[in-house]
C-alpha positions in Angstrom: 19.4 -8.0 -10.0 17.8 -4.9 -11.4 16.4 -1.9 -9.5 13.6 -2.8 -7.3 10.5 -0.7 -6.4 7.6 -0.9 -4.0 4.4 -1.6 -6.0 1.0 -1.3 -4.4 -1.9 -3.3 -5.9 -4.6 -1.5 -4.0 -7.4 -3.7 -5.2 -5.9 -6.6 -3.3 -6.1 -4.8 0.1 -8.4 -6.6 2.6 -7.7 -4.2 5.5 -6.0 -6.8 7.6 -3.4 -4.2 8.8 -0.5 -6.7 8.8 1.6 -4.0 7.2 0.9 -1.7 10.1 1.8 -4.3 12.7 5.1 -5.1 10.9 5.9 -1.4 10.5 5.4 -0.8 14.2 7.4 -3.8 15.3 10.3 -3.1 12.9 13.6 -2.4 14.7 14.4 1.3 14.7 10.8 2.5 14.4 10.4 2.9 18.2 6.9 1.4 18.1 5.7 4.2 15.9 3.6 3.4 12.9 4.7 5.0 9.8 2.0 3.8 7.5 -1.8 3.8 7.4 -4.8 1.8 6.1 -7.8 3.9 5.0 -11.4 3.0 4.2 -12.0 4.3 0.6 -15.8 4.9 1.2 -17.1 2.9 4.2 -20.8 3.6 3.3 -20.4 2.1 -0.2 -17.8 -0.6 -0.1 -15.4 -2.5 2.2 -12.4 -1.3 0.0 -9.4 -0.3 2.1 -6.1 1.0 0.8 -2.7 1.2 2.4 -1.3 4.7 2.6 2.4 5.3 3.0 5.1 7.6 1.8 5.3 7.6 -1.9 9.0 8.6 -1.9 8.5 11.4 -4.4 11.3 12.0 -7.0 11.3 15.7 -6.0 9.8 15.6 -2.5 8.1 18.6 -1.1 9.1 17.6 2.4 12.8 17.8 1.5 12.4 21.0 -0.5 10.7 22.7 2.4 13.3 21.8 5.0 15.5 24.8 5.8 18.1 22.5 7.6 18.4 20.0 4.8 17.6 17.3 7.4 15.7 15.1 4.9 18.0 13.1 2.7 17.1 11.1 -0.4 18.9 7.7 -0.6 20.4 6.2 -3.7 17.4 3.9 -4.2 15.0 6.9 -4.1 13.9 6.4 -0.5 13.1 9.7 1.2 14.4 9.3 4.7 13.1 10.6 8.0 14.7 13.8 9.3 18.2 13.4 10.6 18.4 13.8 14.3 21.4 16.0 14.3 20.0 18.4 11.6 16.2 18.6 12.3 15.3 21.9 13.9 11.7 20.9 14.5 10.1 23.6 12.3 7.6 21.1 10.9 7.7 22.6 7.4 7.9 19.1 6.0 4.6 18.0 7.7 2.9 21.0 6.1 4.5 20.7 2.7 3.7 17.0 2.1 0.5 16.8 -0.1 -0.2 13.3 1.3 0.0 14.1 5.0 2.7 11.5 5.6 5.4 13.0 7.8 4.5 13.1 11.5 6.1 15.1 14.2 7.3 13.7 17.5 7.1 16.6 19.9 9.0 14.8 22.6 12.0 14.2 20.4 11.4 17.4 18.4 11.8 15.3 15.2 9.9 14.4 12.1 9.5 10.7 11.3 8.0 8.9 8.3 8.3 5.8 6.2 11.9 5.4 5.1 11.1 2.4 2.9 13.0 0.3 5.4 16.2 1.6 3.9 18.3 -0.7 6.0 16.6 -3.6 4.3 15.9 -2.3 0.8 19.4 -1.1 0.2 20.3 -4.8 0.4 17.5 -5.9 -1.9 15.3 -7.2 1.0 11.7 -6.2 0.9 10.5 -3.5 3.3 8.7 -5.0 6.4 5.2 -4.1 5.2 5.7 -5.9 1.9 7.3 -8.9 3.5 4.2 -9.7 5.6 1.4 -8.7 3.2 -0.8 -11.8 2.8 -2.6 -10.6 -0.3 0.3 -9.2 -2.4 -1.1 -5.7 -2.0 2.4 -4.5 -1.2 5.1 -6.1 -3.5 8.8 -5.5 -3.8 9.4 -6.1 -7.5 12.0 -5.4 -10.1 11.4 -2.7 -12.7 11.1 -5.4 -15.5 8.1 -6.9 -13.6 6.7 -3.4 -13.1 6.7 -2.9 -16.9 4.8 -6.1 -17.4 2.2 -4.8 -14.9 2.0 -1.5 -16.6 1.2 -3.2 -19.9 -1.6 -5.2 -18.3 -3.2 -2.2 -16.4 -2.7 1.0 -18.3 -3.7 4.2 -16.6 -4.8 7.4 -18.2 -1.6 9.3 -18.2 0.7 6.3 -18.2 2.8 7.7 -15.3 1.3 5.7 -12.4 1.6 8.5 -10.0 0.0 8.6 -6.6 -2.7 11.0 -7.5 -5.4 11.7 -10.0 -3.9 15.0 -10.9 -0.1 15.0 -10.8 0.1 18.6 -11.9 -1.4 19.7 -8.6 0.4 17.3 -6.3 4.0 16.0 -6.5 4.0 14.2 -9.8 6.4 11.2 -10.2 7.0 9.0 -7.2 9.3 6.0 -6.5 6.5 3.9 -5.1 4.3 2.7 -8.0 0.5 2.2 -7.5 -2.3 0.5 -9.2 -5.4 2.4 -8.0 -8.4 0.4 -6.8 -11.1 -0.2 -9.3 -13.5 1.9 -7.4 -11.4 4.9 -8.0 -10.9 4.1 -11.7 -14.6 3.7 -12.2 -14.3 -0.1 -12.6 -16.1 -2.8 -10.6 -14.0 -5.5 -8.9 -14.6 -8.8 -10.6 -14.0 -11.0 -7.5 
């Protein structure tokens, strides 16, 4: 089995929020939701998109941490701050250009999506992808990702999480197909 990645087909999202429920109920998440579902433009369309940690290749959250409490796993997952190292400075929450890390004041600890590392290191899809009824969130092998890239080419070919990767973090380990509304295309169904 080749390397697997989380792929987000944003056009498929129907806003059911199954991913949020699964994330909240996942063991070890302490009933805290680590992902979000956003309305793209509620006055124009009903398009929603899931928003979660993109697990940047060179994450700003980890770079900004003076205690080196944010580790990057061998599969590229950027993990929540380690309890024994986090000093509660919140630099990571400020540094992330996507606003993903949250701070738990009671525990004095940052938490965020860790790509369900306990599952994904074994090749099991993260909880959000395992329950998504529309295949918006998919846990796929890199070979399948290459097939998708050939079908839906994006402007810079990098499939990054932003329109302008020079401004934000650049390459991420979560791959995304932006919704048609953001690419200037109309959805056909």
